[in-house]
C-alpha positions in Angstrom: -45.8 90.1 -41.1 -49.2 90.0 -38.8 -51.6 90.8 -40.3 -55.0 90.2 -38.2 -53.5 89.1 -35.5 -52.2 85.2 -37.4 -48.9 84.3 -38.2 -47.5 83.6 -41.1 -45.7 80.2 -41.8 -41.9 82.0 -41.4 -43.1 83.7 -38.2 -44.6 80.5 -37.1 -41.2 78.6 -37.9 -39.3 81.9 -36.3 -41.1 81.4 -33.0 -41.3 77.2 -32.8 -37.7 77.5 -32.9 -36.9 80.3 -30.6 -39.3 78.7 -28.1 -37.2 75.4 -29.0 -33.3 77.4 -28.0 -34.8 78.6 -24.8 -35.0 75.1 -22.9 -32.2 74.1 -25.3 -29.1 76.8 -24.0 -29.8 74.6 -20.0 -29.8 71.0 -20.7 -26.6 70.5 -19.2 -27.7 72.5 -15.6 -31.6 71.6 -16.1 -29.8 67.6 -16.0 -27.9 68.2 -12.6 -31.1 70.5 -11.0 -33.3 67.6 -12.2 -30.2 64.9 -10.2 -30.3 67.1 -7.6 -34.1 66.0 -6.5 -33.7 62.2 -6.5 -31.3 59.9 -8.7 -32.7 59.7 -12.3 -32.8 57.0 -15.1 -32.3 59.3 -18.3 -35.5 58.8 -19.4 -37.0 60.1 -16.2 -34.8 63.0 -16.8 -36.3 63.1 -20.3 -40.1 62.6 -18.0 -39.2 65.4 -15.7 -38.6 68.3 -17.9 -41.2 67.4 -20.0 -43.9 67.9 -16.4 -41.7 71.0 -15.5 -42.1 73.0 -18.8 -45.8 72.3 -19.2 -45.1 69.5 -22.4 -43.3 72.8 -24.0 -39.8 71.1 -24.2 -39.3 67.0 -24.2 -35.7 66.5 -25.3 -34.8 63.6 -27.6 -32.7 60.8 -26.2 -30.5 61.9 -29.2 -29.7 65.1 -27.3 -29.6 63.7 -24.1 -27.4 60.8 -23.6 -24.5 61.8 -25.4 -24.2 64.7 -23.0 -25.2 62.4 -19.7 -21.8 60.6 -20.9 -20.5 63.9 -21.7 -21.6 65.1 -18.1 -20.2 61.7 -16.8 -16.8 61.9 -17.7 -16.9 65.6 -16.4 -17.4 63.5 -13.2 -20.4 66.1 -12.5 -22.5 63.6 -12.9 -22.2 59.6 -11.7 -24.4 56.3 -13.4 -24.3 53.3 -11.9 -26.3 50.1 -13.7 -29.0 48.9 -12.1 -30.4 45.5 -14.5 -30.4 46.7 -18.3 -31.2 50.7 -17.0 -28.2 53.6 -16.1 -29.4 55.4 -13.3 -27.5 58.8 -12.9 -26.9 60.6 -9.7 -25.1 64.3 -9.3 -21.3 64.3 -7.8 -20.4 66.8 -5.3 -18.4 68.5 -8.3 -22.1 69.1 -9.9 -23.5 70.4 -7.2 -21.0 72.5 -6.6 -21.1 73.3 -10.6 -24.6 73.8 -10.4 -24.2 76.9 -7.7 -22.2 78.5 -9.7 -24.2 78.4 -12.5 -27.1 79.7 -10.2 -25.6 82.5 -10.3 -25.1 83.4 -13.4 -28.1 82.4 -14.3 -29.8 85.0 -11.4 -27.9 87.4 -13.2 -29.2 86.7 -16.5 -32.2 87.1 -14.7 -32.5 90.7 -15.1 -32.2 90.5 -18.8 -35.4 88.1 -18.7 -37.1 90.5 -16.6 -36.4 93.3 -19.6 -36.7 91.3 -22.4 -40.6 90.8 -20.5 -41.1 94.5 -19.7 -43.8 96.0 -21.3 -45.4 92.7 -21.9 -48.9 93.7 -21.7 -48.2 97.1 -23.6 -50.3 96.8 -26.7 -47.7 96.7 -29.6 
């Protein structure tokens, strides 16, 4: 219920959950995209994603590191040890995969455009 333009507690929770889900569903693709630019440590991936989302999304290490391990097992990325850190780089398989995913994202963009239609209209 919206009264006087303010959000109730339940609406605020719903909106916060939806904001988080927008980014979480793209973690794998976001990692591949980050590694297209440069080889990165896990914490640097987190920092990059936080930066490009203006602080809206900062994946937790608890979600990022298992994803990095899964992606390494799938040969999308490779990791090399450097001191106490692992530096990740995208593989040719990862480059191919993100090229396909980007095509799917472009198709999905039409749906997102529809969601945004009438954004300035009075609700």
